[in-house]
C-alpha positions as CSV (number, residue, x, y, z in Angstrom):
1,M,0.0,-0.1,0.0
2,P,1.4,3.5,-1.0
3,P,2.1,5.7,1.9
4,S,-0.8,8.2,0.7
5,A,-3.2,5.4,1.1
6,K,-2.0,4.5,4.6
7,K,-2.4,8.0,5.8
8,T,-5.9,8.1,4.5
9,A,-7.0,5.0,6.1
10,A,-5.5,6.0,9.4
11,S,-7.3,9.3,9.2
12,A,-10.4,7.6,8.3
13,G,-10.4,5.0,11.1
14,N,-9.2,7.3,14.0
15,G,-10.8,10.6,12.9
16,V,-7.3,12.1,13.3
17,G,-5.8,14.7,10.7
18,I,-2.2,14.4,10.2
19,Q,-0.3,17.2,8.6
20,A,3.6,17.9,8.4
21,A,5.3,21.1,9.2
22,E,8.6,22.6,8.6
23,M,11.2,22.7,11.2
24,D,10.4,25.4,13.9
25,S,13.5,27.1,15.6
26,S,11.5,29.4,17.8
27,P,12.0,29.2,21.5
28,D,8.7,27.5,22.4
29,A,8.9,24.9,19.5
30,P,9.0,21.3,20.8
31,I,12.4,19.6,20.9
32,F,13.8,16.1,21.5
33,V,16.1,15.8,24.5
34,S,18.1,12.8,25.7
35,F,18.5,12.5,29.4
36,P,21.8,10.8,31.2
37,D,19.5,9.9,34.0
38,L,15.8,10.2,33.8
39,P,14.3,12.5,36.6
40,S,11.9,10.7,39.1
41,K,9.2,13.5,38.5
42,A,9.8,14.5,34.8
43,N,6.8,16.9,34.9
44,S,8.5,18.8,37.8
45,V,11.3,20.0,35.5
46,G,11.0,23.2,33.9
47,F,12.9,24.0,30.8
48,Q,13.7,27.2,28.9
49,T,15.5,27.4,25.6
50,F,17.7,30.2,24.2
51,S,18.8,30.8,20.8
52,K,21.1,33.0,18.7
53,R,20.7,33.6,15.0
54,P,24.2,33.4,13.3
55,A,25.4,36.8,11.9
56,G,24.4,37.1,8.2
57,A,21.5,34.7,8.3
58,A,18.3,36.3,6.4
59,S,16.0,33.9,8.3
60,A,15.9,31.3,10.7
61,V,15.4,28.9,7.9
62,A,18.3,30.2,6.0
63,Q,21.0,28.9,8.6
64,K,20.3,26.8,11.8
65,R,20.0,28.5,14.9
66,R,22.2,27.7,17.8
67,R,20.1,26.8,20.9
68,I,20.8,26.1,24.5
69,V,18.3,24.2,26.7
70,V,18.2,24.6,30.5
71,G,16.1,22.8,32.8
72,Q,16.2,22.4,36.6
73,T,14.8,20.7,39.7
74,P,15.3,21.7,43.3
75,K,18.6,19.4,43.3
76,L,19.6,19.0,39.7
77,E,20.5,21.3,36.8
78,Y,20.2,20.1,33.1
79,V,22.0,21.8,30.2
80,G,22.3,20.8,26.7
81,N,22.5,22.4,23.1
82,N,22.1,21.3,19.4
83,D,25.6,21.7,18.3
84,A,26.4,18.0,18.2
85,K,26.6,16.4,14.8
86,S,23.7,13.9,14.2
87,F,23.2,11.5,11.3
88,C,19.7,11.0,12.1
89,R,16.7,13.1,11.6
90,Y,14.0,13.4,14.4
91,V,10.2,14.2,14.2
92,V,8.0,15.2,17.0
93,G,4.3,14.8,17.0
94,V,2.0,17.5,18.4
95,F,-1.5,16.6,19.0
96,D,-4.4,19.1,19.5
97,K,-7.3,17.4,21.2
98,E,-9.7,20.1,20.1
99,T,-9.2,19.8,16.6
100,K,-7.9,16.3,16.7
101,Q,-5.0,17.4,14.5
102,L,-1.4,15.6,14.7
103,T,1.3,17.8,13.5
104,L,4.6,16.3,12.7
105,K,7.4,18.7,13.2
106,E,11.1,17.9,12.5
107,T,13.4,18.8,15.3
108,E,17.1,18.4,16.8
109,L,18.5,16.2,19.4
110,F,19.8,18.0,22.6
111,H,21.9,15.7,24.7
112,L,21.6,17.0,28.3
113,T,24.2,16.9,30.9
114,T,23.4,16.7,34.7
115,T,24.9,18.9,37.4
116,V,24.2,18.7,41.1
117,K,23.6,22.1,42.5
118,T,25.1,21.7,45.8
119,L,28.4,20.6,44.3
120,K,28.3,23.5,41.7
121,Q,27.7,25.8,44.4
122,H,30.5,24.4,46.5
123,E,33.2,24.4,43.5
124,S,31.8,28.1,42.5
125,R,32.2,30.0,45.9
126,H,34.3,32.5,44.4
127,I,32.9,35.1,41.9
128,G,35.8,34.4,39.3
129,E,35.0,30.7,39.4
130,K,31.2,31.6,38.7
131,N,32.1,33.8,35.8
132,M,34.3,31.3,34.2
133,T,31.7,28.6,34.5
134,A,29.2,31.0,32.7
135,R,31.7,32.0,30.1
136,N,32.5,28.5,29.3
137,A,28.8,27.4,28.9
138,L,28.0,30.2,26.6
139,G,31.4,29.6,24.6
140,E,30.2,25.9,24.2
141,A,26.9,26.9,23.0
142,F,27.6,30.0,20.9
143,G,31.4,30.3,20.6
144,T,33.4,29.5,17.4
145,K,35.0,26.3,16.8
146,K,38.4,27.5,17.9
147,R,36.9,28.9,21.1
148,R,35.2,25.6,22.0
149,Q,38.4,23.6,21.4
150,A,40.3,26.1,23.7
151,I,37.4,25.4,26.5
152,K,37.5,21.6,26.0
153,A,41.3,21.9,26.4
154,M,41.2,23.8,29.6
155,E,38.7,21.5,31.1
156,K,40.7,18.4,30.4
157,N,43.8,20.0,32.2
158,Q,41.6,20.9,35.1
159,V,42.0,18.5,38.2
160,D,38.7,17.6,39.9
161,V,39.3,17.5,43.8
162,S,35.8,17.2,45.0
163,G,36.1,13.3,44.9
164,L,39.1,13.3,46.8
165,T,37.3,14.5,50.2
166,D,36.4,10.9,51.2
167,V,39.8,9.5,50.4
168,S,42.0,12.0,51.9
169,D,42.8,9.9,54.8
170,I,43.9,7.0,52.6
171,I,46.1,9.3,50.6
172,K,47.7,10.8,53.5
173,G,48.2,7.3,55.1
174,A,50.0,6.2,51.8
175,I,52.1,9.2,51.7
176,D,53.1,8.9,55.2
177,E,54.0,5.2,54.6
178,K,56.2,6.0,51.4
179,T,57.9,8.8,53.2
180,A,58.8,6.8,56.3
181,A,60.6,4.4,53.8
182,M,62.3,7.1,52.1
183,P,66.0,7.5,52.9
184,T,67.3,10.5,55.3
185,R,69.4,13.1,54.1
186,A,72.5,11.5,55.8
187,E,71.8,8.2,53.9
188,I,71.5,10.0,50.8
189,V,74.9,11.8,51.4
190,E,76.4,8.6,52.1
191,D,75.1,6.8,49.1
192,T,76.4,9.7,47.0
193,K,79.8,9.2,48.4
194,Q,79.6,5.5,47.7
195,D,78.6,6.2,44.0
196,R,81.5,8.2,43.2
197,A,83.7,6.9,40.3
198,I,86.8,6.6,42.3
199,P,88.7,3.5,43.9
200,P,87.7,2.3,47.6
201,Y,88.9,4.7,50.2
202,N,89.3,5.0,53.9
203,A,87.0,7.8,55.2
204,A,88.7,7.6,58.8
205,A,92.3,7.9,57.1
206,Q,94.6,9.8,59.4
207,T,97.4,10.2,56.7
208,P,97.3,10.4,52.9
209,A,98.9,6.9,52.7
210,E,96.1,5.5,54.5
211,V,93.3,6.9,52.0
212,Y,93.8,4.6,49.2
213,A,95.2,1.0,49.9
214,P,97.8,-0.1,47.5
215,E,96.0,-3.6,47.2
216,D,92.9,-1.7,46.0
217,L,94.6,0.0,43.2
218,A,96.5,-3.0,42.0
219,S,96.2,-6.3,43.3
220,D,99.2,-8.7,44.4
221,A,98.2,-11.3,41.7
222,E,98.4,-8.7,39.0
223,L,101.8,-7.2,40.1
224,K,103.2,-10.7,40.4
225,A,102.2,-11.4,37.0
226,L,104.1,-8.4,35.5
227,Q,107.3,-9.8,33.7
228,F,110.0,-7.3,34.8
229,K,113.2,-9.3,35.4
230,Q,114.5,-8.8,31.7
231,L,114.1,-5.2,32.1
232,W,115.7,-5.2,35.4
233,K,118.9,-6.6,33.9
234,I,119.1,-4.3,30.9
235,R,121.6,-1.5,31.4
236,G,121.2,1.0,28.7
237,S,118.0,3.2,28.9
238,D,117.6,3.0,25.1
239,D,117.4,-0.7,25.2
240,V,114.7,-0.4,27.9
241,K,112.6,2.1,26.0
242,A,112.8,-0.1,23.0
243,Q,111.4,-3.0,25.1
244,L,108.6,-0.8,26.4
245,A,107.9,1.0,23.3
246,P,104.6,-1.0,22.6
247,M,103.2,0.4,25.8
248,S,103.6,4.1,24.5
249,L,104.9,5.3,28.0
250,T,104.4,8.9,28.6
251,S,107.4,11.0,29.8
252,W,106.0,11.2,33.6
253,V,106.0,7.3,33.7
254,W,109.3,6.9,32.0
255,D,111.1,9.3,34.2
256,K,110.0,7.5,37.4
257,M,110.9,4.3,35.6
258,H,114.3,5.3,34.5
259,A,115.2,6.5,38.1
260,C,113.9,3.2,39.6
261,L,116.1,1.2,37.1
262,R,119.2,3.2,38.0
263,S,119.0,2.7,41.6
264,K,117.6,-0.8,41.4
265,D,116.3,-0.8,45.0
266,D,112.7,-0.9,44.8
267,V,111.2,-3.8,42.8
268,N,107.7,-3.1,44.1
269,R,107.8,0.5,43.0
270,F,109.1,-0.7,39.6
271,R,106.1,-3.3,39.3
272,R,103.6,-0.4,40.1
273,L,105.2,1.9,37.6
274,L,104.8,-0.8,34.9
275,Y,101.2,-1.5,36.0
276,L,100.4,2.1,35.6
277,G,102.0,2.2,32.2
278,F,99.7,-0.6,31.2
279,L,96.6,1.2,32.7
280,M,97.3,4.4,31.0
281,K,97.8,2.5,27.6
282,F,94.3,0.8,28.3
283,Y,92.8,4.3,28.7
284,T,93.8,5.3,25.1
285,L,92.1,2.0,23.5
286,K,89.1,2.5,21.1
287,D,86.0,0.5,21.0
288,R,87.3,-1.7,18.1
289,D,90.5,-2.5,20.4
290,L,88.2,-3.7,23.1
291,N,86.2,-5.9,21.0
292,S,89.1,-7.2,19.0
293,G,89.7,-10.3,21.3
294,R,93.3,-9.2,21.5
295,V,93.3,-6.7,24.3
296,A,96.4,-7.7,26.0
297,E,98.4,-7.3,22.9
298,R,96.9,-4.1,22.1
299,M,97.9,-2.9,25.7
300,G,101.6,-3.6,24.8
301,G,101.8,-7.4,25.9
302,A,100.3,-7.1,29.2
303,P,99.6,-10.2,31.4
304,A,96.1,-11.9,30.6
305,I,95.1,-11.2,34.4
306,V,95.8,-7.6,33.9
307,A,93.8,-7.2,30.6
308,D,90.9,-9.1,32.1
309,T,90.7,-7.1,35.3
310,F,90.8,-3.9,33.3
311,M,88.0,-5.2,31.1
312,A,85.7,-6.2,34.2
313,K,86.6,-3.0,36.0
314,F,86.4,-0.2,33.4
315,T,84.0,-1.5,30.7
316,E,80.5,-2.5,30.0
317,F,78.9,-4.8,27.5
318,Q,75.5,-4.6,25.8
319,E,73.8,-7.1,23.4
320,D,73.6,-5.9,19.6
321,S,71.8,-8.4,17.4
322,G,72.9,-11.3,19.5
323,R,76.6,-10.1,19.7
324,T,78.2,-8.8,22.9
325,K,79.9,-5.5,22.4
326,Y,82.2,-3.8,25.0
327,R,82.1,-0.1,25.6
328,V,83.6,2.5,28.0
329,S,80.9,4.8,29.3
330,P,81.9,8.5,30.2
331,K,81.5,7.5,33.9
332,L,83.7,4.6,33.5
333,K,86.3,6.7,31.8
334,D,86.3,9.0,34.6
335,K,86.7,6.1,36.9
336,M,89.7,4.9,34.9
337,L,91.3,8.3,35.1
338,A,90.7,8.4,38.9
339,Y,92.7,5.0,39.2
340,I,95.5,6.7,37.3
341,L,95.7,9.8,39.3
342,A,95.4,7.8,42.5
343,L,98.4,5.5,41.3
344,K,100.3,8.6,40.4
345,L,99.5,10.2,43.8
346,T,100.8,7.1,45.6
347,L,104.1,7.1,43.5
348,N,104.6,10.8,43.9
349,E,104.3,11.6,47.6
350,F,100.6,12.5,47.2
351,K,100.9,15.5,45.1
352,L,100.9,16.2,41.5
353,D,101.6,19.0,39.0
354,V,98.2,19.2,37.1
355,N,99.9,21.0,34.0
356,H,102.6,18.6,33.5
357,I,100.0,15.5,33.6
358,S,97.7,17.6,31.2
359,S,100.4,18.0,28.6
360,D,101.7,14.5,29.1
361,M,98.2,12.7,28.9
362,G,96.7,15.3,26.3
363,I,93.7,15.8,28.9
364,A,92.4,19.2,29.7
365,V,93.5,20.6,33.1
366,T,90.0,21.4,34.2
367,R,88.8,17.7,33.8
368,L,92.0,16.4,35.6
369,V,91.2,19.0,38.7
370,K,87.6,17.9,38.7
371,V,88.8,14.3,38.9
372,A,91.4,15.1,41.5
373,R,88.8,16.9,43.7
374,E,86.6,13.6,43.6
375,L,89.4,11.7,44.9
376,G,89.7,14.2,47.9
377,C,92.5,16.4,46.8
378,R,93.2,20.1,47.5
379,V,93.9,22.3,44.5
380,D,96.6,24.9,44.9
381,N,97.3,27.7,42.4
382,K,101.2,28.5,42.2
383,R,103.5,30.1,40.1
384,D,106.9,28.6,38.9
385,E,110.2,30.3,38.7
386,E,109.3,31.8,35.2
387,G,105.9,33.1,36.8
388,T,103.7,30.8,34.8
389,A,100.5,30.0,36.7
390,R,100.4,26.1,37.5
391,K,97.9,24.1,39.3
392,K,98.9,21.5,41.8
393,V,96.6,19.0,43.7
394,V,97.6,17.5,47.0
395,L,95.8,14.5,48.9
396,T,94.9,15.8,52.3
397,V,93.2,14.3,55.5
398,P,90.6,14.6,57.0
399,L,89.1,13.5,53.7
400,T,86.5,15.9,52.1
401,F,84.6,15.5,48.8
402,P,82.9,18.1,46.8
403,T,79.2,18.4,47.5
404,R,76.9,17.1,44.8
405,T,73.7,18.5,43.5
406,R,70.7,16.1,43.3
């Protein structure tokens, strides 16, 4: 049956006339609303509509009005607008009992939001907050797209603390529990000291010689593995230099070695100088040398135990496509330099000319001074006989370290 026949049959059987009307955008026109929670007494809710015709619209039909619907009960407030996009068309039927005429009017859907008045009043005690709420409501209803986006962004960044009242005691208890487990300032300071990239030290040392134990800088097993007897027998310094050429000794180490070889009265000192030479050579190795599998050879023929100790103490490894790769991080590089300076201090009456070390190793004076301070050294600025400013570091007791910022 065609639609026209259906409408005629319905009219004849029920005596009701049906007519269609265009969409009505007047404030008193019927609308279709969606409640998040249906009021217990829907008849008690009084609604009002407010509308604004966009600028440049010749008539209400020429361009849709923006409308806002407001309803309230003694405890609740309902607000909605027709700005949401809808892919459906809605029709409201208005029945006139006297004329028995049913008028079908196209309308729009308004999604209502519910606000509890007591909470709203509590949150908006101050006039500034009330004004902001009002401006946001108007902006969402009649503002531009950019303005509505700004309001939504601001609302997302706001923290609603109204729901935290009931759980404030729980939050406070959790904070107190976590705070009790936190380390004290003294513990933090002690942990910071222990985390320094320096050799093990004796904080209660009474003399500089007691600060860094010789066995912590170079173990007995490593020193005994060093082959020195052949060097000890060579008489000419040039022959000794030729034997030690693969180590690339610096002038500072060679001068100390040469003096030790001439006197031949301190084997233990010579071993430590030899150990220092290997460590300074290891300091200059590149990543490709560390991963070559021939570290001892690249160090100038060091014993395997010395090479293995240096790799374990001053390198870290990472997995790269199933392959282990060794590298020296900046912190481990500073740690290695700290061991070098500590060994030099023990071999030079616990004082060093930083400018000499800087030119000898090709390392900046500022970096050497920083590491020396970490070791507990005092820095003195002096001038030599020619009037040139030089920096000297001296290991002093009681031991003090620079304060770190966290």
